C-alpha positions in Angstrom: -40.0 -43.6 51.3 -40.0 -42.8 55.0 -38.3 -45.1 57.5 -37.0 -45.1 61.0 -33.7 -46.4 62.4 -32.3 -46.7 65.9 -29.2 -44.6 66.0 -28.6 -44.9 69.8 -30.4 -46.3 72.8 -33.9 -44.6 73.1 -33.2 -42.6 69.9 -34.9 -43.0 66.5 -33.9 -41.1 63.4 -36.3 -40.7 60.5 -34.7 -41.3 57.1 -35.6 -41.5 53.4 -34.7 -44.8 51.8 -35.4 -46.5 48.5 -38.6 -48.5 48.1 -38.6 -52.2 47.7 -39.9 -53.3 44.4 -42.5 -56.0 43.5 -39.8 -57.7 41.4 -37.6 -58.2 44.5 -40.2 -60.3 46.3 -39.3 -63.9 47.0 -41.8 -66.7 46.7 -44.4 -66.4 49.6 -43.6 -62.7 50.3 -45.9 -59.7 50.0 -45.2 -56.0 49.7 -47.3 -53.9 52.0 -48.1 -50.2 52.1 -47.9 -49.2 55.8 -51.2 -48.4 57.4 -50.5 -48.9 61.1 -48.3 -50.7 63.6 -48.5 -51.6 67.3 -45.8 -51.3 69.9 -45.2 -54.6 71.8 -43.4 -55.0 75.1 -41.0 -57.3 73.2 -39.9 -54.3 71.0 -38.8 -52.2 74.0 -35.4 -54.0 74.7 -34.3 -53.1 71.2 -35.4 -49.5 71.7 -33.5 -49.4 75.0 -30.3 -50.6 73.3 -30.3 -54.3 74.3 -28.6 -56.3 71.5 -29.1 -59.9 70.4 -32.2 -60.7 72.5 -34.9 -60.3 69.9 -36.0 -62.4 66.9 -34.3 -60.8 63.9 -31.5 -59.3 66.0 -28.4 -61.5 65.5 -26.4 -59.5 68.0 -24.3 -57.7 65.4 -26.4 -55.2 63.4 -30.2 -55.6 63.7 -30.6 -52.7 66.2 -29.2 -50.5 63.4 -31.5 -52.0 60.8 -34.0 -49.9 59.0 -37.5 -50.4 60.4 -36.4 -52.3 63.5 -37.9 -53.3 66.0 -41.7 -53.3 65.0 -43.4 -56.6 64.1 -47.1 -55.9 64.7 -48.2 -54.5 61.3 -51.3 -53.5 59.4 -51.0 -52.8 55.7 -52.5 -52.8 52.2 -51.1 -55.3 49.8 -49.3 -53.7 46.8 -47.8 -56.8 45.3 -47.9 -60.5 46.3 -46.1 -63.7 45.6 -48.2 -65.6 48.1 -51.4 -67.4 46.9 -53.6 -66.1 49.7 -53.1 -62.4 49.1 -54.0 -60.0 46.3 -53.2 -56.4 45.7 -55.7 -54.0 47.4 -56.3 -56.3 50.3 -55.9 -54.9 53.8 -54.1 -57.4 56.1 -52.8 -57.7 59.6 -50.1 -59.8 61.2 -46.3 -60.1 61.5 -43.7 -57.9 59.9 -41.5 -61.0 59.6 -38.2 -59.1 59.5 -39.1 -57.1 62.6 -38.8 -54.1 60.3 -42.3 -52.6 60.2 -41.3 -48.9 60.8 -41.2 -47.9 57.2 -43.5 -46.8 54.4 -43.3 -50.1 52.5 -42.8 -53.5 54.3 -41.9 -56.8 52.8 -43.4 -59.7 54.9 -44.1 -63.4 54.8 -47.6 -63.9 53.6 -48.0 -66.9 55.9 -48.1 -64.5 58.8 -50.8 -62.2 57.4 -54.6 -62.4 57.0 -57.3 -60.0 55.7 -59.3 -58.5 58.6 -62.8 -57.1 59.3 -63.1 -54.1 56.9 -65.2 -52.3 59.6 -62.0 -51.9 61.7 -59.8 -48.9 61.4 -56.1 -49.8 60.9 -55.2 -48.6 64.4 -57.8 -50.9 65.9 -56.8 -53.8 63.6 -53.3 -53.6 65.2 -54.8 -55.3 68.3 -55.6 -58.5 66.3 -51.9 -59.6 66.1 -51.3 -59.7 69.9 -54.8 -61.1 70.4 -53.9 -64.0 68.0 -50.8 -64.7 70.1 -52.9 -64.8 73.3 -55.6 -67.0 71.8 -52.9 -69.5 70.6 -51.4 -69.6 74.1 -54.8 -70.2 75.6 -55.2 -73.2 73.3 -52.2 -74.7 75.1 -53.8 -74.4 78.5 -56.0 -76.9 80.3 -59.7 -76.3 80.4 -60.2 -72.7 81.7 -64.0 -72.9 82.3 -64.7 -72.8 86.1 -61.1 -72.3 87.0 -59.3 -69.5 88.9 -56.8 -67.8 86.5 -54.2 -65.3 87.6 -52.2 -63.2 85.2 -48.9 -61.7 86.5 -48.4 -58.5 84.5 -51.3 -56.3 83.3 -49.7 -54.6 80.4 -51.1 -54.9 76.9 -50.6 -58.6 76.7 -51.6 -59.4 80.3 -54.9 -57.6 80.0 -55.6 -59.5 76.8 -55.0 -62.8 78.7 -57.3 -61.6 81.5 -60.1 -60.7 78.9 -59.7 -64.0 77.0 -59.7 -66.1 80.3 -62.9 -64.5 81.4 -64.5 -64.9 77.9 -63.5 -68.6 78.0 -65.4 -69.1 81.3 -62.9 -68.6 84.0 -64.7 -68.4 87.4 -62.3 -65.8 88.7 -59.5 -63.7 87.1 -56.8 -62.1 89.2 -54.6 -59.5 87.6 -51.3 -58.6 89.3 -49.3 -55.5 88.5 -47.5 -52.8 90.5 -49.2 -50.3 88.2 -52.7 -49.3 89.3 -55.0 -50.9 86.7 -58.1 -50.7 88.9 -59.8 -48.1 86.6 -59.7 -50.4 83.6 -59.6 -53.9 85.2 -63.3 -54.6 84.9 -63.2 -53.7 81.2 -60.8 -56.6 80.7 -62.6 -59.2 82.9 -60.5 -58.8 86.0 -62.3 -59.7 89.2 -59.4 -59.0 91.5 -57.0 -56.2 90.5 -54.0 -56.6 92.8 -51.6 -53.7 92.9 -48.4 -55.3 94.0 -45.2 -56.8 92.7 -45.5 -60.6 92.2 -43.3 -61.5 95.2 -45.5 -59.5 97.5 -48.7 -61.0 96.0 -47.3 -64.5 96.5 -46.4 -63.8 100.1 -50.0 -62.9 101.0 -51.7 -65.8 99.2 -53.6 -68.3 101.3 -53.2 -71.9 100.4 -56.9 -72.3 99.5 -56.8 -69.0 97.4 -54.1 -70.1 95.0 -55.1 -70.0 91.3 -55.4 -73.2 89.1 -53.6 -71.5 86.2 -51.0 -68.7 86.4 -49.8 -66.8 83.3 -46.5 -65.0 83.5 -47.0 -62.0 81.1 -44.1 -59.9 82.3 -40.9 -61.3 81.0 -37.5 -59.5 80.8 -36.5 -60.8 84.2 -36.0 -64.1 86.0 -37.8 -63.8 89.4 -41.4 -63.6 88.2 -41.4 -67.1 86.8 -40.6 -68.6 90.2 -43.3 -66.4 91.7 -45.8 -67.9 89.3 -44.7 -71.4 90.3 -45.1 -70.5 94.0 -48.6 -69.0 93.4 -50.1 -72.0 91.6 -52.4 -74.5 93.3 -51.5 -78.1 93.6 -51.8 -79.8 90.1 -52.0 -76.5 88.4 -50.4 -75.0 85.3 -48.1 -72.1 84.7 -47.8 -70.6 81.2 -44.7 -68.5 80.6 -45.5 -65.9 77.9 -43.1 -63.2 78.9 -40.1 -62.5 76.7 -36.8 -63.9 78.2 -33.9 -61.6 78.2 -31.6 -64.4 79.6 -30.9 -67.7 78.0 -31.2 -69.7 81.3 -33.8 -69.4 84.0 -33.3 -71.2 87.3 -36.6 -72.5 88.7 -37.5 -74.4 91.8 -37.8 -78.0 90.8 -38.8 -78.8 94.4 -41.9 -76.6 94.0 -42.6 -78.2 90.6 -42.3 -81.7 92.0 -44.0 -81.4 95.3 -47.0 -79.5 93.8 -47.4 -81.6 90.6 -47.2 -78.5 88.5 -47.0 -78.2 84.7 -44.9 -75.5 83.1 -45.6 -74.6 79.5 -44.4 -72.0 77.0 -43.8 -71.5 73.3 -44.1 -69.2 70.3 -47.2 -68.6 68.2 -47.5 -71.2 65.4 -50.2 -71.6 62.7 -50.3 -67.9 62.4 -52.9 -67.4 59.7 -55.4 -69.6 61.5 -55.0 -67.8 64.8 -55.2 -64.4 63.2 -58.5 -65.5 61.6 -59.6 -66.6 65.0 -58.6 -63.3 66.5 -60.6 -61.5 63.8 -63.7 -63.6 64.7 -63.2 -63.2 68.4 -63.0 -59.4 68.0 -66.3 -59.5 66.0 -67.9 -61.5 68.8 -66.5 -59.0 71.4 -66.9 -55.6 69.8 -66.0 -53.8 73.0 -62.5 -55.3 73.2 -60.4 -53.4 70.6 -61.8 -49.9 71.2 -60.9 -50.2 74.9 -57.6 -51.9 74.1 -56.0 -49.3 71.7 -55.8 -46.3 74.1 -53.1 -44.2 72.4 -52.5 -43.4 68.7 -49.5 -41.5 67.2 -48.8 -40.7 63.6 -45.5 -41.6 61.9 -44.0 -38.3 62.7 -44.2 -39.0 66.4 -42.6 -42.5 66.6 -40.1 -41.3 69.2 -42.8 -40.0 71.5 -44.8 -43.3 71.0 -41.9 -45.4 72.2 -41.1 -43.1 75.1 -44.7 -43.5 76.3 -44.5 -47.2 75.9 -41.6 -47.2 78.3 -43.5 -45.4 81.0 -45.9 -47.2 83.5 -49.0 -45.1 82.8 -52.1 -46.6 84.4 -54.5 -45.7 81.6 -52.2 -46.7 78.8 -52.7 -50.1 77.2 -51.9 -50.5 73.5 -50.1 -47.9 71.5 -50.7 -47.7 67.7 -48.7 -45.8 65.1 -50.6 -44.7 62.0 -49.5 -43.0 58.8 
């Protein structure tokens, strides 16, 4: 079967490898026929050559592992040792080994659900990141009537903007140095700010500070402190960005004097939130068609990742299909 392996920073090699068998499945696992995958910002450090910073990458060999670093997967069940899945079912969710770039994928069935059959596989890719955003939104205080700001308007930040507006936020501010003004309204953004987060904070009036700030950038230290500085007294900061460093210094003086709450965390209860994402997408049929903006076939994985690394204003989600 076809597969991809990183052979150097920014360089994939397509290979033929042996297929996993139904007999090799452990309890709870399913064998999927690849239909589509999504590129997430958290996949890019692995593509760029960073080692040991991603789930599944132990720091010794994962970046050279077959199928790495894709985890957003859509597939058809070929065999199952999980009670919730049957052969022939089309599912979306997590490639639990971060090895989704191959023709057959073995995954934990607890991170997969069947999805709306009216969706094409490339649109269904958007359900996995949507599930993560909806789970994070459940950890926030009441959004209705609040001013929510999202630092970072990439594929995750735009989902946060959309969900915040759908949940009743009175005002949504999106902050990004990339010009997202042409698509901001589509994702519920009232104020599209083209600026780095430090420049945005510098020009914020005290009475214009948001009640909730979501850091959806990651891969750096500074933006978390900018989120804390931007938040109104008694407000909440949710750190969703992927940390490339183990330790992040933050201003405890800002936290203390402004009675702030800082939250973060990974997505739990995955089947439930995937089902919620599927329902949310049915209730908002405009979301996924506007979200998945670029599609590549499996012969163009290198080009897909190269586009994902470029700050293109009209690019949101990139899907790879067979």
